[in-house]
MIDRENDREN-315314 format. One line per 8 residues: their letters; for each residue x, y, z of C-alpha. Coordinates in pm, 1 decimal. Example, Ala and Ser with C-alpha at 12.3 -4.5 7.8 and 13.67 -1.06 7.14 Angstrom:
2
as = 1230.0 -450.0 780.0 ~ 1367.0 -106.0 714.0
***
This chain:
416
maswwqil = 1331.0 5111.3 1447.7 ~ 1275.1 4754.9 1573.7 ~ 1569.8 4542.4 1659.8 ~ 1603.3 4229.3 1435.5 ~ 1494.2 4042.0 1725.5 ~ 1161.0 4239.6 1736.6 ~ 1098.0 4159.4 1369.6 ~ 1152.7 3786.5 1418.6
dprrnlrl = 911.1 3775.8 1689.6 ~ 574.4 3679.9 1610.1 ~ 433.1 3865.2 1897.9 ~ 569.9 4167.8 1797.3 ~ 541.9 4142.5 1403.5 ~ 180.1 4113.2 1276.6 ~ 318.8 4062.2 932.5 ~ 480.2 3777.3 1051.8
rasllcgv = 255.6 3624.7 1233.1 ~ -22.3 3633.2 937.5 ~ 262.8 3464.6 727.0 ~ 320.7 3246.0 959.3 ~ -26.9 3140.7 1008.7 ~ -64.0 3087.2 614.6 ~ 215.1 2866.1 592.2 ~ 118.3 2677.0 888.5
gvlvltga = -190.8 2648.4 801.6 ~ -125.1 2503.7 432.7 ~ 105.2 2242.6 588.5 ~ -188.7 2118.2 799.4 ~ -388.4 2078.7 518.5 ~ -135.6 1953.4 331.8 ~ -41.0 1652.3 617.1 ~ -472.0 1574.4 665.3
istaigsl = -481.5 1565.6 220.6 ~ -153.2 1348.2 218.9 ~ -293.3 1093.2 502.6 ~ -663.2 1052.6 367.3 ~ -528.3 1035.8 -12.4 ~ -228.1 795.2 89.7 ~ -474.5 588.2 285.8 ~ -762.9 578.7 34.9
yqaqlerr = -497.5 476.3 -247.5 ~ -341.3 216.1 -48.0 ~ -683.5 36.6 6.1 ~ -764.3 64.0 -359.6 ~ -335.8 -53.7 -421.6 ~ -393.5 -337.1 -209.5 ~ -749.6 -441.7 -356.4 ~ -620.6 -427.7 -711.1
lsaafgtl = -279.8 -588.5 -621.8 ~ -433.0 -884.2 -434.4 ~ -687.0 -936.6 -702.9 ~ -384.6 -927.6 -972.1 ~ -184.8 -1212.3 -746.1 ~ -443.6 -1425.9 -715.2 ~ -500.8 -1432.0 -1065.5 ~ -152.2 -1472.0 -1167.7
afqisdkl = -137.3 -1771.7 -872.7 ~ -421.9 -1921.4 -1061.1 ~ -305.6 -1909.8 -1378.4 ~ 13.9 -2041.5 -1289.4 ~ -137.5 -2354.6 -1094.7 ~ -394.2 -2406.4 -1358.7 ~ -97.5 -2388.4 -1584.4 ~ 79.6 -2681.8 -1388.5
drvaaerf = -227.6 -2883.7 -1324.6 ~ -263.5 -2877.0 -1752.7 ~ 114.4 -2965.1 -1826.3 ~ 56.5 -3276.5 -1566.1 ~ -265.1 -3331.1 -1679.8 ~ -174.4 -3386.6 -2060.3 ~ 136.8 -3604.4 -1968.7 ~ -150.9 -3815.8 -1779.6
revqlaas = -358.3 -3834.2 -2127.6 ~ -43.2 -3914.3 -2269.7 ~ 13.8 -4247.3 -2071.8 ~ -367.0 -4313.7 -2109.7 ~ -292.4 -4276.8 -2494.0 ~ 20.7 -4494.1 -2469.7 ~ -227.7 -4734.5 -2332.9 ~ -397.1 -4769.7 -2629.1
lapfrnaa = -134.2 -4828.7 -2917.2 ~ -112.3 -5122.0 -3055.9 ~ 183.3 -5278.3 -2895.3 ~ 36.1 -5280.0 -2575.2 ~ -291.6 -5373.6 -2682.3 ~ -150.8 -5681.2 -2834.0 ~ -69.2 -5984.3 -2605.4 ~ 210.3 -6076.1 -2826.1
gtaaerrq = 392.9 -5747.8 -2886.2 ~ 769.8 -5752.8 -2787.3 ~ 917.8 -5617.3 -2534.9 ~ 1143.3 -5391.9 -2738.3 ~ 827.5 -5269.1 -2953.5 ~ 683.0 -5174.7 -2620.8 ~ 1029.1 -5038.4 -2509.4 ~ 1028.5 -4829.7 -2857.7
aleavlga = 695.5 -4682.9 -2794.9 ~ 737.1 -4564.7 -2433.6 ~ 1077.0 -4387.6 -2533.4 ~ 879.3 -4220.5 -2806.3 ~ 668.6 -4070.4 -2563.3 ~ 928.2 -4010.1 -2307.1 ~ 1109.6 -3801.4 -2610.8 ~ 792.8 -3575.5 -2694.0
speflwlg = 737.5 -3499.0 -2340.9 ~ 1065.5 -3408.1 -2119.2 ~ 839.8 -3410.2 -1807.3 ~ 874.5 -3771.8 -1798.7 ~ 1160.9 -3964.7 -1591.2 ~ 1076.2 -4296.9 -1664.2 ~ 778.6 -4468.7 -1844.2 ~ 748.5 -4883.0 -1842.9
vadptgnv = 513.3 -5177.6 -1852.7 ~ 424.2 -5426.7 -1582.1 ~ 259.4 -5767.7 -1648.5 ~ -44.6 -5857.2 -1463.5 ~ 167.7 -6025.2 -1238.5 ~ 348.1 -5700.8 -1125.2 ~ 645.3 -5822.4 -1324.2 ~ 811.2 -5489.7 -1533.6
tsgthgvl = 875.3 -5628.1 -1888.8 ~ 979.6 -5285.7 -2063.7 ~ 1083.5 -4943.6 -1955.2 ~ 1256.0 -4674.3 -2108.6 ~ 1687.6 -4705.0 -2179.9 ~ 1597.1 -5047.3 -2014.5 ~ 1536.3 -4924.6 -1649.1 ~ 1394.9 -5109.4 -1404.9
egtradas = 1308.9 -5366.0 -1638.7 ~ 1297.7 -5714.9 -1468.8 ~ 1181.8 -5554.7 -1123.5 ~ 849.2 -5595.1 -923.9 ~ 604.1 -5320.9 -935.0 ~ 301.0 -5491.6 -719.6 ~ 461.1 -5287.4 -408.6 ~ 398.9 -4970.5 -632.0
dwfanars = 103.5 -4732.1 -612.0 ~ 110.0 -4656.4 -989.1 ~ 49.4 -5061.6 -1053.9 ~ -150.9 -5172.3 -726.9 ~ -419.9 -4833.0 -846.4 ~ -464.5 -4884.9 -1185.4 ~ -579.9 -5263.2 -1253.9 ~ -931.0 -5112.7 -1387.0
apyasalr = -888.9 -4776.2 -1432.1 ~ -631.6 -4465.7 -1468.5 ~ -442.6 -4382.1 -1191.4 ~ -258.3 -4019.7 -1078.6 ~ -107.6 -3978.9 -742.6 ~ 4.2 -3621.0 -593.6 ~ 376.3 -3495.0 -568.5 ~ 536.8 -3678.0 -316.2
elplvakt = 866.9 -3822.4 -215.4 ~ 971.7 -4153.8 -322.2 ~ 1333.8 -4199.7 -203.5 ~ 1346.2 -4554.7 -270.0 ~ 1236.7 -4536.8 -640.1 ~ 1414.1 -4202.4 -706.1 ~ 1790.4 -4387.5 -640.4 ~ 1721.2 -4614.8 -919.2
lpwpsger = 1596.0 -4367.9 -1200.7 ~ 1818.1 -4186.1 -1441.8 ~ 1763.0 -3785.2 -1324.6 ~ 1864.4 -3580.4 -1650.8 ~ 2032.0 -3316.1 -1399.8 ~ 2108.7 -3503.3 -1104.3 ~ 1886.3 -3297.3 -885.9 ~ 1634.1 -3535.4 -701.5
trlielsa = 1268.9 -3384.6 -720.8 ~ 921.3 -3495.3 -613.2 ~ 747.3 -3710.9 -803.6 ~ 414.9 -3783.7 -956.2 ~ 304.8 -4165.8 -1103.2 ~ 86.3 -4169.8 -1370.1 ~ -98.8 -4505.7 -1486.7 ~ -337.7 -4705.3 -1718.4
pltaasgq = -446.4 -5042.1 -1750.5 ~ -361.5 -5265.3 -2040.4 ~ -614.3 -5446.8 -2212.9 ~ -633.2 -5646.2 -2544.6 ~ -918.2 -5604.8 -2791.8 ~ -1123.9 -5889.9 -2664.4 ~ -1106.5 -5720.5 -2313.4 ~ -818.3 -5957.6 -2148.2
ylgvvgay = -634.7 -5747.7 -1901.7 ~ -256.2 -5739.0 -2002.6 ~ -92.0 -5563.9 -1757.8 ~ -10.5 -5155.2 -1663.4 ~ 166.5 -4887.1 -1820.5 ~ 290.8 -4647.5 -1575.8 ~ 509.6 -4356.7 -1571.2 ~ 664.2 -4107.8 -1343.4
lhaawvre = 689.8 -3722.1 -1366.7 ~ 970.3 -3520.8 -1204.6 ~ 919.9 -3241.2 -1079.9 ~ 1194.4 -2975.9 -1207.7 ~ 949.0 -2839.0 -1501.8 ~ 750.6 -2687.6 -1250.1 ~ 1056.8 -2442.7 -1151.9 ~ 1119.9 -2384.6 -1526.9
ltqaalpe = 707.5 -2284.1 -1597.3 ~ 729.4 -2128.6 -1291.3 ~ 992.9 -1866.4 -1400.1 ~ 841.1 -1858.3 -1760.0 ~ 470.1 -1746.0 -1606.2 ~ 601.6 -1430.0 -1469.1 ~ 638.5 -1141.9 -1644.7 ~ 964.4 -905.4 -1700.0
aakrerwg = 795.4 -579.9 -1534.7 ~ 637.4 -811.7 -1218.7 ~ 1018.3 -891.7 -1200.3 ~ 1123.2 -607.4 -1135.0 ~ 866.0 -469.3 -888.0 ~ 1008.1 -776.1 -671.2 ~ 661.2 -989.7 -745.5 ~ 795.6 -1323.0 -588.4
vtvytrdg = 605.0 -1661.4 -729.4 ~ 608.4 -1949.2 -474.8 ~ 487.5 -2334.6 -524.8 ~ 432.1 -2560.5 -267.0 ~ 330.6 -2939.2 -180.3 ~ 23.7 -2945.8 -3.9 ~ 218.4 -3032.8 351.6 ~ 408.1 -2688.9 257.0
vvladsgs = 764.1 -2811.1 115.2 ~ 880.8 -2557.4 -142.5 ~ 875.7 -2704.3 -453.5 ~ 987.2 -2382.1 -677.8 ~ 1052.3 -2029.8 -657.6 ~ 1141.5 -1721.5 -889.1 ~ 1392.1 -1559.3 -658.4 ~ 1261.7 -1239.2 -767.4
sgwteppg = 1129.1 -1083.4 -458.2 ~ 1485.2 -1056.0 -242.4 ~ 1483.5 -1329.3 3.5 ~ 1757.7 -1547.0 58.9 ~ 1466.2 -1842.3 192.1 ~ 1118.7 -1803.3 53.7 ~ 896.3 -1741.5 379.7 ~ 667.6 -2043.3 459.9
lpvtdgta = 308.6 -2152.2 344.0 ~ 60.9 -1877.6 442.8 ~ -212.3 -2009.0 700.5 ~ -527.7 -1963.3 579.0 ~ -889.8 -2033.9 724.8 ~ -1061.9 -2056.8 396.5 ~ -1269.2 -1742.5 450.3 ~ -1093.3 -1496.1 268.9
ragaarwe = -1315.6 -1387.8 0.0 ~ -1162.1 -1358.9 -353.8 ~ -973.0 -1051.0 -426.0 ~ -957.2 -970.4 -76.2 ~ -621.5 -787.6 75.4 ~ -426.8 -1041.7 269.2 ~ -103.6 -948.1 427.7 ~ 137.2 -1184.6 576.8
hadgggvf = 420.5 -1164.7 827.2 ~ 661.8 -1378.5 773.0 ~ 854.7 -1585.2 1011.1 ~ 1177.1 -1392.3 923.1 ~ 1001.4 -1066.4 960.9 ~ 915.3 -943.0 624.1 ~ 577.6 -829.3 543.9 ~ 402.5 -934.7 207.8
lyglsrsr = 80.3 -842.7 28.5 ~ 2.1 -1202.7 -133.7 ~ -261.5 -1390.1 -328.4 ~ -289.7 -1782.2 -354.7 ~ -464.8 -2022.3 -527.7 ~ -458.2 -2391.0 -474.3 ~ -428.9 -2694.0 -750.1 ~ -816.0 -2804.7 -888.7
gqgdypgm = -699.1 -3059.7 -1150.3 ~ -812.4 -3054.0 -1510.3 ~ -1079.2 -3273.7 -1656.0 ~ -1019.0 -3653.3 -1496.6 ~ -672.3 -3552.8 -1363.0 ~ -775.3 -3473.0 -985.8 ~ -462.0 -3241.9 -954.8 ~ -134.4 -3184.2 -825.1
etvtvvrq = -235.8 -3051.9 -497.0 ~ -7.6 -2794.5 -534.5 ~ -56.0 -2408.8 -385.8 ~ 93.3 -2148.4 -562.8 ~ 96.7 -1798.5 -353.8 ~ 226.5 -1466.1 -534.6 ~ 381.8 -1188.4 -285.6 ~ 514.6 -857.2 -300.5
plaevlap = 765.4 -742.4 10.7 ~ 553.8 -443.5 173.0 ~ 793.8 -181.9 67.5 ~ 766.3 -249.0 -278.5 ~ 350.3 -214.0 -237.3 ~ 352.6 109.0 -53.7 ~ 617.0 240.7 -307.1 ~ 315.3 423.6 -538.3
vrelqari = 185.8 550.9 -190.5 ~ 514.3 704.3 -87.5 ~ 553.2 852.4 -399.9 ~ 221.9 1021.0 -425.9 ~ 250.9 1130.5 -62.2 ~ 600.9 1321.9 -103.8 ~ 467.1 1461.6 -447.8 ~ 153.8 1609.6 -237.5
wqlgllaa = 440.5 1727.6 -5.4 ~ 641.7 1886.4 -253.4 ~ 325.4 2102.1 -387.3 ~ 198.5 2182.4 -30.0 ~ 515.6 2304.2 70.9 ~ 540.9 2523.4 -270.4 ~ 216.5 2620.3 -179.5 ~ 263.1 2728.2 186.0
lalavagw = 595.9 2899.0 129.9 ~ 372.0 3114.6 -161.2 ~ 106.6 3179.7 78.9 ~ 355.5 3278.2 372.5 ~ 525.5 3534.8 129.9 ~ 131.3 3644.2 15.8 ~ 34.4 3717.3 387.3 ~ 373.4 3872.1 468.9
fgaqqltr = 300.6 4109.1 191.6 ~ -65.8 4123.8 235.2 ~ -30.4 4214.7 611.2 ~ 188.7 4482.2 522.5 ~ -105.1 4723.7 428.5 ~ -281.6 4635.8 763.8 ~ 12.4 4731.9 936.2 ~ 94.7 5030.9 738.2
rlrlltrs = -241.5 5177.5 831.0 ~ -190.3 5065.3 1202.0 ~ 167.1 5263.0 1205.4 ~ -29.5 5591.1 1085.5 ~ -285.2 5558.8 1397.5 ~ -8.2 5509.7 1626.6 ~ 160.3 5808.3 1524.4 ~ -152.0 5994.1 1537.0
adrirdgd = -217.2 5863.3 1908.7 ~ 130.0 5938.8 2002.9 ~ 104.6 6307.4 1885.6 ~ -260.9 6354.2 2053.0 ~ -108.4 6206.3 2369.8 ~ 180.3 6433.7 2344.1 ~ -20.3 6733.8 2336.9 ~ -63.5 6812.8 1967.7
atslfpql = -399.3 6996.0 1964.8 ~ -390.6 7008.7 1562.7 ~ -317.6 6648.2 1530.2 ~ -622.1 6455.5 1380.0 ~ -644.0 6057.1 1315.0 ~ -621.7 6002.3 907.8 ~ -914.1 5927.0 693.0 ~ -875.0 5581.2 519.9
gsgdeaaq = -1062.5 5530.6 251.6 ~ -1142.2 5129.3 230.3 ~ -1400.8 5048.4 451.0 ~ -1224.7 4779.6 647.7 ~ -1163.7 4742.9 1025.5 ~ -861.5 4949.7 1032.8 ~ -1062.7 5261.5 881.1 ~ -1346.4 5195.5 1101.8
lsrslgem = -1094.8 5213.3 1366.8 ~ -961.3 5533.2 1261.8 ~ -1312.2 5712.5 1219.6 ~ -1425.3 5560.8 1603.9 ~ -1099.0 5696.5 1738.9 ~ -1125.6 6029.7 1585.0 ~ -1471.0 6061.1 1667.9 ~ -1342.6 5993.8 2031.8
tdrlrtrq = -1069.3 6255.7 2045.8 ~ -1318.0 6544.5 1887.9 ~ -1582.7 6459.1 2176.8 ~ -1306.5 6470.0 2463.5 ~ -1151.3 6815.8 2296.1 ~ -1528.9 6940.9 2285.6 ~ -1579.2 6821.8 2659.4 ~ -1204.2 6986.5 2744.9
dqletent = -1295.5 7292.6 2575.6 ~ -1630.5 7279.7 2759.0 ~ -1447.9 7208.9 3103.0 ~ -1206.8 7493.2 3025.3 ~ -1491.1 7758.1 3031.2 ~ -1630.7 7622.1 3292.2 ~ -1320.7 7691.3 3520.2 ~ -1241.4 8013.7 3371.0
rlaaqlrd = -1607.2 8121.9 3484.4 ~ -1603.1 7939.3 3819.1 ~ -1244.1 8105.4 3910.7 ~ -1392.5 8436.8 3772.1 ~ -1690.5 8425.5 4015.5 ~ -1454.4 8348.7 4343.8 ~ -1179.2 8693.0 4253.0 ~ -1531.8 8858.5 4266.6
ptppankd = -1765.8 8718.5 4498.7 ~ -2132.7 8830.7 4516.0 ~ -2362.1 8788.2 4832.7 ~ -2638.5 8515.7 4751.7 ~ -2970.2 8601.8 4692.9 ~ -3090.4 8376.3 4898.7 ~ -2952.4 8396.8 5285.3 ~ -3012.0 7981.6 5332.1
epparpad = -2832.5 7957.5 4999.9 ~ -2479.9 7739.3 5124.7 ~ -2154.7 7973.9 5110.3 ~ -1931.4 7891.9 4774.2 ~ -1655.9 7617.7 4809.0 ~ -1279.6 7738.0 4757.4 ~ -1200.5 7730.8 4427.7 ~ -917.8 7474.9 4420.6
dytrkirw = -1183.4 7216.3 4550.0 ~ -1433.5 7308.6 4228.2 ~ -1123.2 7275.2 3996.9 ~ -1032.4 6947.0 4163.1 ~ -1380.0 6857.6 4091.9 ~ -1430.8 6912.3 3741.8 ~ -1070.8 6932.0 3600.4 ~ -997.8 6571.2 3409.3
***
């Protein structure tokens, strides 16, 4: 009986070898399938997510522009109200009209009216009344047409404005010219639009399911300053504005290696404006960390490996028991060969019923043994005849015939 180490040695155990070949073969195939499917699924996932990120970024950017454009139209609408088109309108009447607009739209921080010389005659809650606005862009650029600026810092103005939350943000200047029914230039109505609402809108526009999957939305100014961030991607500080050359096609997967070492898949959209409003000139970026992007791929590959391991185990067991019949036949052949080697003249190779290789080997060995036995019988008969002739020699019929050789020499030549 073979020892335990021989049973565990694939060089000595055909069943173990077959079992290992089946199991390892399935594992190699599983690895190839997992890699191929994972690569295809990742590429498809990148395309789908990049398109989804770009769509969401466009929707948020478009909504920001729409809100600012609506406030721009409200300023133009306010310029057409009776208290502003009448040169005899009082400061109190104009202030009351401006405060009504302010109350209806919380995105406004301040609204006011400046006369043709640039003197602020009316302002919401009386703020900035009596100051000069001739150096302000909202006054200087709105003498003949409505004006809208991009988001920018105005530190001197910000100090004098009534911030509701105490947090100072960048401002947008909106203004429109005031003209009487006769066409007389009466001044400019202007407004400051704060950017705190951008954060609220960004938070509201991101679905809860996207937050759970760590989609992050960051809104940047045109110079790359973070204006709002959803904070749902797990970072302490959002990454900087991605550097793009503008050649990436729509829906293409874009990977970003952030300064902090993180890798993100992202989509972005730039402000495009609405109607006569030129736009906030912001850039909205939607990101997801690499680990979250590849989570479905890793899960799919893990399931493939689970199925592959089960299949490898099943085929390894099948290979073990499948090789058992072959090894049983080989053991029969080995025992028959051992008996024939030890001189058992009656031993025969087994007649295996199937036509497989083991049966063919058994038939070939049986035929070879029969021929060797027949040849041995012939040789023994010939040896007996020659030995008899040597015991009773007769003179050769021809004197030229050479004398007989010694019996030992003949026996050595023909014995096998």
